[in-house]
N, C-alpha and C positions, 0 to 999 in steps of 0.2 A: 101147477104151482111154480115149477122151475121156469116156465115160459114167462111168468110175471116177475120173477126175481131177477133174472139175468138182465132185462132192459134197465132196471133200476141200478144194478151193479155197473153196467156200462156207462150210464149217466154219471155216476160218482167217479168214474175213472177219468173224466175229462180233464181233471187237474193233476193226475198222476203222471210222473215222467214216463215217456213212451219207450225208452231205449234200454233200461236196466232189467236184468232178470227179475221175474216176479213169481210169487207163490200164491196160488189159489188155496185158501183153506175154507172148506164148505162143510160145516157141521149140519146134520139134519135129523129130524124126527121121522120115524117110520112106524106106523101101527104094525104090530106083529103079523096081522093077517095080510099085510100088503108087502112084506119083505121080498118075496120072490119077484113080484112085478117090478119093484123098485130096483132090485139088483139086475134084472134083465135090461131095464132101461139104462142103468148106469153103464153096463157092459157095451150096449149099442153106442152110447155117447162116447165112451172111451175109445172104442174101435174107430169111430169117425175122427175124433179129435187127435188121435196119435198120428194120423196121416197129414195133419195140417202143418204148415211152416211155423217154426218156432216152438213146437212141442218138445219138451224135454222128458217128462215122466208124469205118471200119476199113480197114486196108491189109495186104496179104500181101506179104512180102518174100522173095526167093530169093537165096541167097548166090551170088556170082560165083566164089568159090573152092571147088574140089571137096573140099578137106580141112578145111573149116570145121566146127566142132563141131555147128552146127545148120544144116541146109540151108534150112529155112523158118522165118520168124518172123512171126507175126500180131500186129499192133498195133491195138487198138481203144480208142476213147475213149467214155466214158459220163458222163452228168451226175452220177451218184452210185453208190455201192456198192449201195444198195437197188434202183436201176433195173437195174443189171447182174444182181443176184441174181434179180430178177423175170423178166428176159429169159431167163436161162439156165434157170430153172424152166420157162418156156413152151417153150423149145427142147427140153428133155428130154421134154416131153409130146408134141411134134409131130414130132420128127425121131428116127429110130432111132439109137442110139449107134454111133459108128464103131468097128468091131471088125475091124481088119486087123492080122495078126501083124507085128511089127517096128516099128509106128508108136508113138512115144513122145512125149507132150506134157508140158510143164513150165510150165503157166499160173500167173501171179500178177498181182495188181492192184498198181498203183503210184500214188503221188501225187507231184506236182511239189513239190520242196522248194527248188529254186534255178532262176533264169532268168538 
């Protein structure tokens, strides 16, 4: 699923500024029976991405409420859109796509507009 979502996200970034710091916010659904496999894949992706130029940080959040819309949310910071796109391209070459039924991702890049 992630292998299908990331190319769509990259296409949508064609109009985004390439030089400002960006934040990836990626909420996702995970069937309870697949949590361990998804967490292992997330850790592999994190380990690879944190070695890439422009990487700042990433954190994985889990909801404390069982009825929340998204049980997991990944938040990652990158120095620029270009750095993020290059890192995802490298990840797609190095890591097999996550293909687990029922796992749905909704990634998007954001910029800070107010503090």
